[in-house]
C-alpha positions, 0 to 999 in steps of 0.5 A, a space after each residue: 557466578 550464576 547471578 552475574 551471568 543472569 545480569 549479563 544476559 539481561 543486559 544483553 537483552 536490554 541492549 538488543 531491544 534498545 538497538 531494535 527500537 532505534 532501528 525500528 524508529 529509523 525504518 518507520 521514518 524512511 518508510 513514511 512516504 511509502 506508508 502514505 501511498 500504501 494507505 491511499 492505494 488500499 483505501 482505493 481498493 475498497 471503493 465501490 463495494 457494498 457498505 456491509 462488505 467493506 470491513 470483511 474485505 479490509 480484514 481479508 486483505 489484511 490477512 493476505 498482507 500478513 501472508 505477503 510479509 511472512 513470505 517477503 521477510 525470509 525471502 528478502 533476508 535470503 536474497 540479500 545474502 545470496 543474490 542482493 542484486 536480484 532484490 533490486 530487479 524484482 522491485 523493478 518488475 513490481 514497479 512496472 506492475 504498479 504502473 500498469 495497474 495505475 494506467 488501467 485505473 486511470 483509464 477507467 476513471 477518465 472514461 465517460 461515466 466510468 466510476 458511475 457505471 461501476 457503482 451501478 454495476 455493483 448495486 445490480 449484482 446478485 449474491 453469487 456475482 457479488 462474491 466473485 466481484 469481491 474475491 477479485 477485489 481482494 485478490 487485486 488488493 493483495 497482489 498490489 499489497 505484495 509489491 508495496 510490502 516488498 518496498 517496505 521490507 527492502 527499505 527496512 532491510 537497508 536500514 538494518 543491513 549492518 546489524 546482526 541477523 537476529 536484530 534484522 529479523 526482529 526489526 523486519 517482523 516488528 515493522 511488518 506487523 506495525 505497518 499491516 495493522 496500522 495501515 489496515 486499521 486506518 483503512 477500516 476507520 476511513 471506510 466506516 466514517 459514515 457509520 460513525 456519523 450516523 451514530 453521532 446523529 442518533 445521540 440524544 443529549 440535552 443542551 447544545 452538546 447534542 446539536 454539536 454532535 449531530 452537526 459533526 455526524 452530518 458532516 461525517 456522513 457528507 464528507 465520507 463519500 468525498 473522502 473515499 473518492 479523493 483517496 481513490 484518485 490519490 491511490 491511483 496517482 500513488 501507484 505511479 510515484 511508487 512504481 516510477 521510483 522503483 524504475 527510476 532507481 534502475 537507471 540511477 547510473 544512467 543519463 545525467 539528465 535523469 539522475 542529476 535533476 532528481 538530486 537537486 530537489 525532492 519535487 523534481 524527484 517526485 515529478 521524474 518518478 511520476 513521469 517514469 511511472 506514467 510512461 512505464 504503465 502506458 507501455 505495460 498496458 500497450 504490451 498487455 493489450 497487444 498480447 491479448 489481441 494476438 492471443 485471440 487471433 492465434 487461438 481463434 
């Protein structure tokens, strides 16, 4: 009797793990586009930092991301049970914030010598100022990660919506850990590509193999800053796509000229999301700028 109970329990656990595995695979597929945006946005956040501070900053943001998900997973499960409609509107607010960040980043990039001025400014910072600048970067990255993590958690929750609570919880935790360490591991690898190039250049080995490694090292050293610059732009653009997607979902039952074209083709859908994101970001920046001007006048 005890033996049969043990095997029944073992079978239940195996079935549970199999169900979780299947749901996790589906969740990963559905969050793939968000993960790409997440990678680009987070890589963009460490641009302009001093080389020796890139990995500590990535690790600090990674820890912040784990805290974000530790908050979001139980919050999403609770809200999904108590007030599912509220989850949707919280994502819309997060989308507006991403669009706001995107417009501010775009203005900085398009301003004359904006990126160059920022790089020169960072190089001139003393130790105390560098710490303040770094803390600001980390804080901004963690806030942005919170919004992106919220989308990943909600998408995963939709995949496991019909599953028992235990399966929902385990799947959400697994996806959260996989996403966090996967994304920030890749970001850490990207920002240290130039170090890998330098190591390859220092390898001494007789024959053509050494020359090949030296060429690869030289290519990585020259490609690393270009890749970071590209990711900086991709990260900024990704904010409009992700934020615009949140907001576009809010008008899913709205005018046909918004909803129906989005169903026809994925490219049109992305264009709509980007356009919505740009407009929402511009409005958010205008509102923030006006509020700052009014507060300065009122306060003196």
